[in-house]
PyMOL Python script that loads the backbone (N, CA, C, O; Angstrom):
from pymol import cmd

cmd.read_pdbstr("""\
ATOM      1  N   MET A   1     -60.627 -81.976 240.844  1.00  0.00           N
ATOM      2  CA  MET A   1     -60.367 -82.629 239.582  1.00  0.00           C
ATOM      3  C   MET A   1     -61.667 -83.126 238.950  1.00  0.00           C
ATOM      4  O   MET A   1     -61.847 -83.062 237.733  1.00  0.00           O
ATOM      5  N   ARG A   2     -62.558 -83.617 239.789  1.00  0.00           N
ATOM      6  CA  ARG A   2     -63.816 -84.124 239.270  1.00  0.00           C
ATOM      7  C   ARG A   2     -64.624 -83.003 238.606  1.00  0.00           C
ATOM      8  O   ARG A   2     -65.210 -83.195 237.541  1.00  0.00           O
ATOM      9  N   GLN A   3     -64.645 -81.834 239.251  1.00  0.00           N
ATOM     10  CA  GLN A   3     -65.381 -80.693 238.684  1.00  0.00           C
ATOM     11  C   GLN A   3     -64.753 -80.240 237.366  1.00  0.00           C
ATOM     12  O   GLN A   3     -65.474 -79.941 236.414  1.00  0.00           O
ATOM     13  N   ASN A   4     -63.425 -80.184 237.296  1.00  0.00           N
ATOM     14  CA  ASN A   4     -62.748 -79.811 236.053  1.00  0.00           C
ATOM     15  C   ASN A   4     -63.054 -80.814 234.937  1.00  0.00           C
ATOM     16  O   ASN A   4     -63.292 -80.417 233.796  1.00  0.00           O
ATOM     17  N   ALA A   5     -63.050 -82.089 235.256  1.00  0.00           N
ATOM     18  CA  ALA A   5     -63.359 -83.124 234.267  1.00  0.00           C
ATOM     19  C   ALA A   5     -64.797 -82.971 233.791  1.00  0.00           C
ATOM     20  O   ALA A   5     -65.079 -83.114 232.601  1.00  0.00           O
ATOM     21  N   PHE A   6     -65.702 -82.680 234.715  1.00  0.00           N
ATOM     22  CA  PHE A   6     -67.099 -82.498 234.356  1.00  0.00           C
ATOM     23  C   PHE A   6     -67.261 -81.283 233.448  1.00  0.00           C
ATOM     24  O   PHE A   6     -68.016 -81.335 232.477  1.00  0.00           O
ATOM     25  N   ASN A   7     -66.555 -80.185 233.754  1.00  0.00           N
ATOM     26  CA  ASN A   7     -66.648 -78.969 232.941  1.00  0.00           C
ATOM     27  C   ASN A   7     -66.022 -79.148 231.560  1.00  0.00           C
ATOM     28  O   ASN A   7     -66.377 -78.427 230.627  1.00  0.00           O
ATOM     29  N   ALA A   8     -65.105 -80.091 231.415  1.00  0.00           N
ATOM     30  CA  ALA A   8     -64.425 -80.305 230.148  1.00  0.00           C
ATOM     31  C   ALA A   8     -65.209 -81.204 229.202  1.00  0.00           C
ATOM     32  O   ALA A   8     -64.811 -81.368 228.049  1.00  0.00           O
ATOM     33  N   THR A   9     -66.295 -81.780 229.649  1.00  0.00           N
ATOM     34  CA  THR A   9     -67.065 -82.682 228.789  1.00  0.00           C
ATOM     35  C   THR A   9     -67.985 -81.891 227.859  1.00  0.00           C
ATOM     36  O   THR A   9     -68.328 -80.739 228.126  1.00  0.00           O
ATOM     37  N   MET A  10     -68.370 -82.532 226.777  1.00  0.00           N
ATOM     38  CA  MET A  10     -69.295 -81.927 225.822  1.00  0.00           C
ATOM     39  C   MET A  10     -70.592 -82.724 225.833  1.00  0.00           C
ATOM     40  O   MET A  10     -70.586 -83.917 226.135  1.00  0.00           O
ATOM     41  N   PRO A  11     -71.689 -82.081 225.510  1.00  0.00           N
ATOM     42  CA  PRO A  11     -72.952 -82.815 225.444  1.00  0.00           C
ATOM     43  C   PRO A  11     -72.876 -83.926 224.389  1.00  0.00           C
ATOM     44  O   PRO A  11     -72.221 -83.776 223.357  1.00  0.00           O
ATOM     45  N   GLY A  12     -73.546 -85.022 224.663  1.00  0.00           N
ATOM     46  CA  GLY A  12     -73.519 -86.179 223.773  1.00  0.00           C
ATOM     47  C   GLY A  12     -74.008 -85.872 222.371  1.00  0.00           C
ATOM     48  O   GLY A  12     -73.499 -86.439 221.404  1.00  0.00           O
ATOM     49  N   GLU A  13     -74.988 -84.983 222.240  1.00  0.00           N
ATOM     50  CA  GLU A  13     -75.524 -84.646 220.923  1.00  0.00           C
ATOM     51  C   GLU A  13     -74.456 -84.012 220.031  1.00  0.00           C
ATOM     52  O   GLU A  13     -74.371 -84.321 218.842  1.00  0.00           O
ATOM     53  N   ILE A  14     -73.650 -83.136 220.602  1.00  0.00           N
ATOM     54  CA  ILE A  14     -72.584 -82.478 219.843  1.00  0.00           C
ATOM     55  C   ILE A  14     -71.522 -83.488 219.430  1.00  0.00           C
ATOM     56  O   ILE A  14     -71.044 -83.459 218.296  1.00  0.00           O
ATOM     57  N   VAL A  15     -71.151 -84.378 220.342  1.00  0.00           N
ATOM     58  CA  VAL A  15     -70.142 -85.397 220.045  1.00  0.00           C
ATOM     59  C   VAL A  15     -70.652 -86.335 218.951  1.00  0.00           C
ATOM     60  O   VAL A  15     -69.913 -86.674 218.027  1.00  0.00           O
ATOM     61  N   CYS A  16     -71.904 -86.750 219.058  1.00  0.00           N
ATOM     62  CA  CYS A  16     -72.473 -87.653 218.051  1.00  0.00           C
ATOM     63  C   CYS A  16     -72.505 -87.007 216.675  1.00  0.00           C
ATOM     64  O   CYS A  16     -72.174 -87.653 215.681  1.00  0.00           O
ATOM     65  N   LYS A  17     -72.901 -85.737 216.605  1.00  0.00           N
ATOM     66  CA  LYS A  17     -72.932 -85.052 215.319  1.00  0.00           C
ATOM     67  C   LYS A  17     -71.526 -84.903 214.747  1.00  0.00           C
ATOM     68  O   LYS A  17     -71.334 -85.028 213.538  1.00  0.00           O
ATOM     69  N   ALA A  18     -70.543 -84.638 215.603  1.00  0.00           N
ATOM     70  CA  ALA A  18     -69.158 -84.510 215.138  1.00  0.00           C
ATOM     71  C   ALA A  18     -68.665 -85.828 214.554  1.00  0.00           C
ATOM     72  O   ALA A  18     -68.029 -85.840 213.501  1.00  0.00           O
ATOM     73  N   TRP A  19     -68.952 -86.928 215.225  1.00  0.00           N
ATOM     74  CA  TRP A  19     -68.543 -88.235 214.709  1.00  0.00           C
ATOM     75  C   TRP A  19     -69.278 -88.561 213.411  1.00  0.00           C
ATOM     76  O   TRP A  19     -68.681 -89.092 212.475  1.00  0.00           O
ATOM     77  N   LEU A  20     -70.553 -88.250 213.355  1.00  0.00           N
ATOM     78  CA  LEU A  20     -71.328 -88.502 212.145  1.00  0.00           C
ATOM     79  C   LEU A  20     -70.767 -87.706 210.969  1.00  0.00           C
ATOM     80  O   LEU A  20     -70.665 -88.226 209.858  1.00  0.00           O
ATOM     81  N   GLN A  21     -70.404 -86.449 211.211  1.00  0.00           N
ATOM     82  CA  GLN A  21     -69.791 -85.638 210.162  1.00  0.00           C
ATOM     83  C   GLN A  21     -68.474 -86.260 209.698  1.00  0.00           C
ATOM     84  O   GLN A  21     -68.188 -86.291 208.501  1.00  0.00           O
ATOM     85  N   GLU A  22     -67.680 -86.751 210.638  1.00  0.00           N
ATOM     86  CA  GLU A  22     -66.403 -87.361 210.287  1.00  0.00           C
ATOM     87  C   GLU A  22     -66.608 -88.635 209.469  1.00  0.00           C
ATOM     88  O   GLU A  22     -65.909 -88.846 208.477  1.00  0.00           O
ATOM     89  N   PHE A  23     -67.543 -89.476 209.863  1.00  0.00           N
ATOM     90  CA  PHE A  23     -67.818 -90.695 209.105  1.00  0.00           C
ATOM     91  C   PHE A  23     -68.323 -90.357 207.693  1.00  0.00           C
ATOM     92  O   PHE A  23     -67.950 -91.012 206.720  1.00  0.00           O
ATOM     93  N   CYS A  24     -69.153 -89.352 207.597  1.00  0.00           N
ATOM     94  CA  CYS A  24     -69.633 -88.937 206.273  1.00  0.00           C
ATOM     95  C   CYS A  24     -68.477 -88.423 205.428  1.00  0.00           C
ATOM     96  O   CYS A  24     -68.407 -88.724 204.236  1.00  0.00           O
ATOM     97  N   ARG A  25     -67.579 -87.663 206.015  1.00  0.00           N
ATOM     98  CA  ARG A  25     -66.423 -87.155 205.285  1.00  0.00           C
ATOM     99  C   ARG A  25     -65.558 -88.313 204.786  1.00  0.00           C
ATOM    100  O   ARG A  25     -65.113 -88.309 203.638  1.00  0.00           O
ATOM    101  N   LEU A  26     -65.323 -89.299 205.644  1.00  0.00           N
ATOM    102  CA  LEU A  26     -64.492 -90.437 205.270  1.00  0.00           C
ATOM    103  C   LEU A  26     -65.123 -91.254 204.135  1.00  0.00           C
ATOM    104  O   LEU A  26     -64.408 -91.810 203.301  1.00  0.00           O
ATOM    105  N   ARG A  27     -66.429 -91.325 204.103  1.00  0.00           N
ATOM    106  CA  ARG A  27     -67.118 -92.095 203.050  1.00  0.00           C
ATOM    107  C   ARG A  27     -67.525 -91.211 201.879  1.00  0.00           C
ATOM    108  O   ARG A  27     -68.265 -91.635 200.991  1.00  0.00           O
ATOM    109  N   GLU A  28     -67.025 -89.965 201.892  1.00  0.00           N
ATOM    110  CA  GLU A  28     -67.298 -88.989 200.845  1.00  0.00           C
ATOM    111  C   GLU A  28     -68.799 -88.774 200.651  1.00  0.00           C
ATOM    112  O   GLU A  28     -69.302 -88.740 199.527  1.00  0.00           O
ATOM    113  N   LYS A  29     -69.484 -88.631 201.755  1.00  0.00           N
ATOM    114  CA  LYS A  29     -70.913 -88.337 201.756  1.00  0.00           C
ATOM    115  C   LYS A  29     -71.108 -86.920 202.296  1.00  0.00           C
ATOM    116  O   LYS A  29     -70.202 -86.335 202.891  1.00  0.00           O
ATOM    117  N   ILE A  30     -72.285 -86.394 202.080  1.00  0.00           N
ATOM    118  CA  ILE A  30     -72.606 -85.059 202.578  1.00  0.00           C
ATOM    119  C   ILE A  30     -73.472 -85.200 203.816  1.00  0.00           C
ATOM    120  O   ILE A  30     -74.537 -85.817 203.779  1.00  0.00           O
ATOM    121  N   PHE A  31     -73.002 -84.618 204.915  1.00  0.00           N
ATOM    122  CA  PHE A  31     -73.769 -84.647 206.159  1.00  0.00           C
ATOM    123  C   PHE A  31     -74.626 -83.398 206.237  1.00  0.00           C
ATOM    124  O   PHE A  31     -74.162 -82.300 205.931  1.00  0.00           O
ATOM    125  N   TYR A  32     -75.858 -83.563 206.641  1.00  0.00           N
ATOM    126  CA  TYR A  32     -76.672 -82.407 206.972  1.00  0.00           C
ATOM    127  C   TYR A  32     -77.476 -82.724 208.216  1.00  0.00           C
ATOM    128  O   TYR A  32     -77.928 -83.849 208.427  1.00  0.00           O
ATOM    129  N   ASP A  33     -77.634 -81.717 209.014  1.00  0.00           N
ATOM    130  CA  ASP A  33     -78.381 -81.830 210.257  1.00  0.00           C
ATOM    131  C   ASP A  33     -79.868 -81.756 209.918  1.00  0.00           C
ATOM    132  O   ASP A  33     -80.363 -80.705 209.509  1.00  0.00           O
ATOM    133  N   PHE A  34     -80.574 -82.867 210.086  1.00  0.00           N
ATOM    134  CA  PHE A  34     -81.975 -82.930 209.693  1.00  0.00           C
ATOM    135  C   PHE A  34     -82.827 -81.928 210.465  1.00  0.00           C
ATOM    136  O   PHE A  34     -83.743 -81.337 209.895  1.00  0.00           O
ATOM    137  N   GLU A  35     -82.545 -81.725 211.744  1.00  0.00           N
ATOM    138  CA  GLU A  35     -83.324 -80.768 212.535  1.00  0.00           C
ATOM    139  C   GLU A  35     -83.127 -79.348 212.022  1.00  0.00           C
ATOM    140  O   GLU A  35     -84.092 -78.595 211.891  1.00  0.00           O
ATOM    141  N   ALA A  36     -81.877 -78.978 211.730  1.00  0.00           N
ATOM    142  CA  ALA A  36     -81.606 -77.640 211.199  1.00  0.00           C
ATOM    143  C   ALA A  36     -82.241 -77.480 209.820  1.00  0.00           C
ATOM    144  O   ALA A  36     -82.779 -76.420 209.499  1.00  0.00           O
ATOM    145  N   PHE A  37     -82.179 -78.527 209.012  1.00  0.00           N
ATOM    146  CA  PHE A  37     -82.797 -78.502 207.689  1.00  0.00           C
ATOM    147  C   PHE A  37     -84.307 -78.312 207.803  1.00  0.00           C
ATOM    148  O   PHE A  37     -84.887 -77.502 207.080  1.00  0.00           O
ATOM    149  N   SER A  38     -84.939 -79.050 208.702  1.00  0.00           N
ATOM    150  CA  SER A  38     -86.392 -78.951 208.873  1.00  0.00           C
ATOM    151  C   SER A  38     -86.798 -77.562 209.341  1.00  0.00           C
ATOM    152  O   SER A  38     -87.793 -77.009 208.872  1.00  0.00           O
ATOM    153  N   LYS A  39     -86.032 -77.002 210.262  1.00  0.00           N
ATOM    154  CA  LYS A  39     -86.330 -75.654 210.769  1.00  0.00           C
ATOM    155  C   LYS A  39     -86.218 -74.630 209.649  1.00  0.00           C
ATOM    156  O   LYS A  39     -87.085 -73.766 209.513  1.00  0.00           O
ATOM    157  N   THR A  40     -85.164 -74.714 208.849  1.00  0.00           N
ATOM    158  CA  THR A  40     -84.978 -73.780 207.744  1.00  0.00           C
ATOM    159  C   THR A  40     -86.070 -73.950 206.702  1.00  0.00           C
ATOM    160  O   THR A  40     -86.595 -72.965 206.184  1.00  0.00           O
ATOM    161  N   ARG A  41     -86.414 -75.191 206.391  1.00  0.00           N
ATOM    162  CA  ARG A  41     -87.472 -75.468 205.414  1.00  0.00           C
ATOM    163  C   ARG A  41     -88.800 -74.856 205.866  1.00  0.00           C
ATOM    164  O   ARG A  41     -89.545 -74.319 205.047  1.00  0.00           O
ATOM    165  N   ASP A  42     -89.095 -74.937 207.152  1.00  0.00           N
ATOM    166  CA  ASP A  42     -90.350 -74.401 207.662  1.00  0.00           C
ATOM    167  C   ASP A  42     -90.373 -72.873 207.631  1.00  0.00           C
ATOM    168  O   ASP A  42     -91.444 -72.271 207.550  1.00  0.00           O
ATOM    169  N   GLU A  43     -89.198 -72.246 207.696  1.00  0.00           N
ATOM    170  CA  GLU A  43     -89.122 -70.786 207.668  1.00  0.00           C
ATOM    171  C   GLU A  43     -89.256 -70.218 206.264  1.00  0.00           C
ATOM    172  O   GLU A  43     -89.613 -69.052 206.100  1.00  0.00           O
ATOM    173  N   ILE A  44     -88.972 -71.032 205.244  1.00  0.00           N
ATOM    174  CA  ILE A  44     -89.039 -70.569 203.860  1.00  0.00           C
ATOM    175  C   ILE A  44     -90.492 -70.548 203.417  1.00  0.00           C
ATOM    176  O   ILE A  44     -91.245 -71.494 203.646  1.00  0.00           O
ATOM    177  N   GLN A  45     -90.868 -69.451 202.779  1.00  0.00           N
ATOM    178  CA  GLN A  45     -92.241 -69.333 202.294  1.00  0.00           C
ATOM    179  C   GLN A  45     -92.428 -70.202 201.063  1.00  0.00           C
ATOM    180  O   GLN A  45     -91.486 -70.460 200.314  1.00  0.00           O
ATOM    181  N   ASP A  46     -93.649 -70.644 200.873  1.00  0.00           N
ATOM    182  CA  ASP A  46     -93.960 -71.423 199.683  1.00  0.00           C
ATOM    183  C   ASP A  46     -93.773 -70.553 198.450  1.00  0.00           C
ATOM    184  O   ASP A  46     -94.081 -69.361 198.456  1.00  0.00           O
ATOM    185  N   TRP A  47     -93.264 -71.172 197.398  1.00  0.00           N
ATOM    186  CA  TRP A  47     -93.035 -70.451 196.161  1.00  0.00           C
ATOM    187  C   TRP A  47     -94.038 -70.884 195.121  1.00  0.00           C
ATOM    188  O   TRP A  47     -94.372 -72.062 195.003  1.00  0.00           O
ATOM    189  N   SER A  48     -94.510 -69.912 194.372  1.00  0.00           N
ATOM    190  CA  SER A  48     -95.360 -70.206 193.232  1.00  0.00           C
ATOM    191  C   SER A  48     -95.082 -69.142 192.175  1.00  0.00           C
ATOM    192  O   SER A  48     -94.588 -68.064 192.506  1.00  0.00           O
ATOM    193  N   PRO A  49     -95.386 -69.419 190.925  1.00  0.00           N
ATOM    194  CA  PRO A  49     -95.119 -68.428 189.872  1.00  0.00           C
ATOM    195  C   PRO A  49     -95.795 -67.084 190.119  1.00  0.00           C
ATOM    196  O   PRO A  49     -95.254 -66.047 189.737  1.00  0.00           O
ATOM    197  N   LYS A  50     -96.966 -67.084 190.748  1.00  0.00           N
ATOM    198  CA  LYS A  50     -97.654 -65.805 190.980  1.00  0.00           C
ATOM    199  C   LYS A  50     -96.935 -64.963 192.039  1.00  0.00           C
ATOM    200  O   LYS A  50     -97.114 -63.746 192.077  1.00  0.00           O
ATOM    201  N   ASN A  51     -96.113 -65.601 192.911  1.00  0.00           N
ATOM    202  CA  ASN A  51     -95.346 -64.861 193.909  1.00  0.00           C
ATOM    203  C   ASN A  51     -94.011 -64.362 193.371  1.00  0.00           C
ATOM    204  O   ASN A  51     -93.322 -63.592 194.040  1.00  0.00           O
ATOM    205  N   PHE A  52     -93.640 -64.795 192.169  1.00  0.00           N
ATOM    206  CA  PHE A  52     -92.350 -64.442 191.594  1.00  0.00           C
ATOM    207  C   PHE A  52     -92.377 -63.015 191.082  1.00  0.00           C
ATOM    208  O   PHE A  52     -93.295 -62.620 190.364  1.00  0.00           O
ATOM    209  N   LYS A  53     -91.380 -62.254 191.448  1.00  0.00           N
ATOM    210  CA  LYS A  53     -91.231 -60.894 190.952  1.00  0.00           C
ATOM    211  C   LYS A  53     -89.836 -60.787 190.360  1.00  0.00           C
ATOM    212  O   LYS A  53     -88.841 -60.939 191.070  1.00  0.00           O
ATOM    213  N   SER A  54     -89.764 -60.526 189.071  1.00  0.00           N
ATOM    214  CA  SER A  54     -88.453 -60.436 188.438  1.00  0.00           C
ATOM    215  C   SER A  54     -87.734 -59.188 188.934  1.00  0.00           C
ATOM    216  O   SER A  54     -88.361 -58.201 189.319  1.00  0.00           O
ATOM    217  N   ILE A  55     -86.419 -59.252 188.916  1.00  0.00           N
ATOM    218  CA  ILE A  55     -85.629 -58.111 189.375  1.00  0.00           C
ATOM    219  C   ILE A  55     -84.821 -57.560 188.213  1.00  0.00           C
ATOM    220  O   ILE A  55     -84.478 -58.274 187.271  1.00  0.00           O
ATOM    221  N   ASN A  56     -84.533 -56.295 188.307  1.00  0.00           N
ATOM    222  CA  ASN A  56     -83.659 -55.644 187.353  1.00  0.00           C
ATOM    223  C   ASN A  56     -82.265 -55.716 187.942  1.00  0.00           C
ATOM    224  O   ASN A  56     -82.026 -55.191 189.030  1.00  0.00           O
ATOM    225  N   LEU A  57     -81.342 -56.356 187.245  1.00  0.00           N
ATOM    226  CA  LEU A  57     -79.992 -56.536 187.766  1.00  0.00           C
ATOM    227  C   LEU A  57     -79.325 -55.206 188.074  1.00  0.00           C
ATOM    228  O   LEU A  57     -78.611 -55.087 189.070  1.00  0.00           O
ATOM    229  N   PHE A  58     -79.544 -54.213 187.238  1.00  0.00           N
ATOM    230  CA  PHE A  58     -78.966 -52.891 187.461  1.00  0.00           C
ATOM    231  C   PHE A  58     -79.479 -52.310 188.779  1.00  0.00           C
ATOM    232  O   PHE A  58     -78.704 -51.771 189.569  1.00  0.00           O
ATOM    233  N   ASP A  59     -80.796 -52.423 189.012  1.00  0.00           N
ATOM    234  CA  ASP A  59     -81.375 -51.953 190.277  1.00  0.00           C
ATOM    235  C   ASP A  59     -80.790 -52.702 191.461  1.00  0.00           C
ATOM    236  O   ASP A  59     -80.482 -52.105 192.492  1.00  0.00           O
ATOM    237  N   GLU A  60     -80.638 -54.004 191.310  1.00  0.00           N
ATOM    238  CA  GLU A  60     -80.131 -54.838 192.399  1.00  0.00           C
ATOM    239  C   GLU A  60     -78.702 -54.455 192.766  1.00  0.00           C
ATOM    240  O   GLU A  60     -78.342 -54.436 193.943  1.00  0.00           O
ATOM    241  N   MET A  61     -77.891 -54.152 191.759  1.00  0.00           N
ATOM    242  CA  MET A  61     -76.491 -53.826 192.009  1.00  0.00           C
ATOM    243  C   MET A  61     -76.300 -52.399 192.504  1.00  0.00           C
ATOM    244  O   MET A  61     -75.500 -52.162 193.409  1.00  0.00           O
ATOM    245  N   PHE A  62     -77.028 -51.439 191.918  1.00  0.00           N
ATOM    246  CA  PHE A  62     -76.745 -50.033 192.189  1.00  0.00           C
ATOM    247  C   PHE A  62     -77.888 -49.289 192.856  1.00  0.00           C
ATOM    248  O   PHE A  62     -77.707 -48.149 193.283  1.00  0.00           O
ATOM    249  N   GLY A  63     -79.032 -49.888 192.953  1.00  0.00           N
ATOM    250  CA  GLY A  63     -80.176 -49.231 193.568  1.00  0.00           C
ATOM    251  C   GLY A  63     -81.028 -48.541 192.523  1.00  0.00           C
ATOM    252  O   GLY A  63     -80.528 -48.140 191.471  1.00  0.00           O
ATOM    253  N   SER A  64     -82.283 -48.406 192.802  1.00  0.00           N
ATOM    254  CA  SER A  64     -83.206 -47.838 191.823  1.00  0.00           C
ATOM    255  C   SER A  64     -82.969 -46.345 191.610  1.00  0.00           C
ATOM    256  O   SER A  64     -83.287 -45.834 190.536  1.00  0.00           O
ATOM    257  N   GLU A  65     -82.430 -45.637 192.579  1.00  0.00           N
ATOM    258  CA  GLU A  65     -82.161 -44.201 192.433  1.00  0.00           C
ATOM    259  C   GLU A  65     -81.120 -43.953 191.344  1.00  0.00           C
ATOM    260  O   GLU A  65     -81.278 -43.043 190.531  1.00  0.00           O
ATOM    261  N   ILE A  66     -80.068 -44.751 191.324  1.00  0.00           N
ATOM    262  CA  ILE A  66     -79.035 -44.634 190.292  1.00  0.00           C
ATOM    263  C   ILE A  66     -79.633 -44.942 188.927  1.00  0.00           C
ATOM    264  O   ILE A  66     -79.294 -44.292 187.938  1.00  0.00           O
ATOM    265  N   ASN A  67     -80.506 -45.914 188.870  1.00  0.00           N
ATOM    266  CA  ASN A  67     -81.120 -46.292 187.604  1.00  0.00           C
ATOM    267  C   ASN A  67     -81.937 -45.147 187.034  1.00  0.00           C
ATOM    268  O   ASN A  67     -81.997 -44.982 185.815  1.00  0.00           O
ATOM    269  N   ARG A  68     -82.567 -44.351 187.893  1.00  0.00           N
ATOM    270  CA  ARG A  68     -83.322 -43.206 187.410  1.00  0.00           C
ATOM    271  C   ARG A  68     -82.393 -42.127 186.866  1.00  0.00           C
ATOM    272  O   ARG A  68     -82.747 -41.427 185.917  1.00  0.00           O
ATOM    273  N   LEU A  69     -81.212 -41.988 187.456  1.00  0.00           N
ATOM    274  CA  LEU A  69     -80.270 -40.959 187.018  1.00  0.00           C
ATOM    275  C   LEU A  69     -79.563 -41.342 185.721  1.00  0.00           C
ATOM    276  O   LEU A  69     -79.339 -40.496 184.855  1.00  0.00           O
ATOM    277  N   TYR A  70     -79.215 -42.609 185.592  1.00  0.00           N
ATOM    278  CA  TYR A  70     -78.460 -43.081 184.427  1.00  0.00           C
ATOM    279  C   TYR A  70     -79.164 -44.293 183.838  1.00  0.00           C
ATOM    280  O   TYR A  70     -79.825 -45.051 184.549  1.00  0.00           O
ATOM    281  N   SER A  71     -79.018 -44.458 182.584  1.00  0.00           N
ATOM    282  CA  SER A  71     -79.494 -45.692 181.967  1.00  0.00           C
ATOM    283  C   SER A  71     -78.309 -46.358 181.300  1.00  0.00           C
ATOM    284  O   SER A  71     -77.240 -45.759 181.192  1.00  0.00           O
ATOM    285  N   LEU A  72     -78.483 -47.562 180.864  1.00  0.00           N
ATOM    286  CA  LEU A  72     -77.391 -48.268 180.205  1.00  0.00           C
ATOM    287  C   LEU A  72     -76.983 -47.578 178.909  1.00  0.00           C
ATOM    288  O   LEU A  72     -75.849 -47.742 178.458  1.00  0.00           O
ATOM    289  N   ASP A  73     -77.889 -46.804 178.299  1.00  0.00           N
ATOM    290  CA  ASP A  73     -77.569 -46.082 177.065  1.00  0.00           C
ATOM    291  C   ASP A  73     -76.587 -44.944 177.321  1.00  0.00           C
ATOM    292  O   ASP A  73     -75.896 -44.505 176.401  1.00  0.00           O
ATOM    293  N   ASP A  74     -76.519 -44.464 178.562  1.00  0.00           N
ATOM    294  CA  ASP A  74     -75.635 -43.349 178.897  1.00  0.00           C
ATOM    295  C   ASP A  74     -74.197 -43.781 179.154  1.00  0.00           C
ATOM    296  O   ASP A  74     -73.323 -42.929 179.313  1.00  0.00           O
ATOM    297  N   ILE A  75     -73.938 -45.061 179.198  1.00  0.00           N
ATOM    298  CA  ILE A  75     -72.596 -45.547 179.518  1.00  0.00           C
ATOM    299  C   ILE A  75     -71.702 -45.383 178.303  1.00  0.00           C
ATOM    300  O   ILE A  75     -72.064 -45.791 177.200  1.00  0.00           O
ATOM    301  N   HIS A  76     -70.545 -44.791 178.501  1.00  0.00           N
ATOM    302  CA  HIS A  76     -69.567 -44.584 177.429  1.00  0.00           C
ATOM    303  C   HIS A  76     -68.594 -45.744 177.479  1.00  0.00           C
ATOM    304  O   HIS A  76     -67.967 -45.998 178.507  1.00  0.00           O
ATOM    305  N   TYR A  77     -68.471 -46.446 176.362  1.00  0.00           N
ATOM    306  CA  TYR A  77     -67.629 -47.640 176.338  1.00  0.00           C
ATOM    307  C   TYR A  77     -66.218 -47.371 175.846  1.00  0.00           C
ATOM    308  O   TYR A  77     -65.449 -48.319 175.685  1.00  0.00           O
ATOM    309  N   GLY A  78     -65.844 -46.129 175.601  1.00  0.00           N
ATOM    310  CA  GLY A  78     -64.459 -45.796 175.300  1.00  0.00           C
ATOM    311  C   GLY A  78     -64.152 -45.527 173.846  1.00  0.00           C
ATOM    312  O   GLY A  78     -63.078 -44.996 173.563  1.00  0.00           O
ATOM    313  N   ALA A  79     -64.994 -45.847 172.929  1.00  0.00           N
ATOM    314  CA  ALA A  79     -64.735 -45.589 171.521  1.00  0.00           C
ATOM    315  C   ALA A  79     -65.988 -45.055 170.878  1.00  0.00           C
ATOM    316  O   ALA A  79     -67.094 -45.508 171.173  1.00  0.00           O
ATOM    317  N   GLU A  80     -65.815 -44.103 170.008  1.00  0.00           N
ATOM    318  CA  GLU A  80     -66.947 -43.537 169.291  1.00  0.00           C
ATOM    319  C   GLU A  80     -67.025 -44.169 167.911  1.00  0.00           C
ATOM    320  O   GLU A  80     -66.004 -44.522 167.321  1.00  0.00           O
ATOM    321  N   GLU A  81     -68.214 -44.306 167.412  1.00  0.00           N
ATOM    322  CA  GLU A  81     -68.384 -44.904 166.105  1.00  0.00           C
ATOM    323  C   GLU A  81     -67.758 -44.033 165.039  1.00  0.00           C
ATOM    324  O   GLU A  81     -67.906 -42.811 165.071  1.00  0.00           O
ATOM    325  N   GLY A  82     -67.058 -44.644 164.089  1.00  0.00           N
ATOM    326  CA  GLY A  82     -66.500 -43.941 162.960  1.00  0.00           C
ATOM    327  C   GLY A  82     -65.156 -43.271 163.225  1.00  0.00           C
ATOM    328  O   GLY A  82     -64.567 -42.729 162.290  1.00  0.00           O
ATOM    329  N   LYS A  83     -64.656 -43.284 164.431  1.00  0.00           N
ATOM    330  CA  LYS A  83     -63.359 -42.665 164.746  1.00  0.00           C
ATOM    331  C   LYS A  83     -62.328 -43.737 164.986  1.00  0.00           C
ATOM    332  O   LYS A  83     -62.609 -44.754 165.619  1.00  0.00           O
ATOM    333  N   LYS A  84     -61.115 -43.507 164.473  1.00  0.00           N
ATOM    334  CA  LYS A  84     -60.020 -44.432 164.695  1.00  0.00           C
ATOM    335  C   LYS A  84     -59.405 -44.169 166.053  1.00  0.00           C
ATOM    336  O   LYS A  84     -59.372 -43.032 166.524  1.00  0.00           O
ATOM    337  N   GLN A  85     -58.932 -45.199 166.661  1.00  0.00           N
ATOM    338  CA  GLN A  85     -58.292 -45.067 167.979  1.00  0.00           C
ATOM    339  C   GLN A  85     -56.810 -44.909 167.823  1.00  0.00           C
ATOM    340  O   GLN A  85     -56.095 -44.784 168.817  1.00  0.00           O
TER     341      GLN A  85
END
""", "prot")
cmd.dss("prot")
cmd.show_as("cartoon", "prot")
cmd.util.cbc("prot")
cmd.orient("prot")
């Protein structure tokens, strides 16, 4: 029984974070794990305007190969100018 009880326990850090999340929820606050936040922040590269590269939405959605084959001017929108539907 002692071994089963020992195996059923959780590390204190996990229990503390769970309680902290619950208290934040009850007080309508946002909980974030500072260690996880710091790790993620350190992994993100510094941003500057010179590192910014604009993207073409069409390329992003369909790939640059499709963009070479078709352009937005080639899209037929269903009605021709001057003709009644």
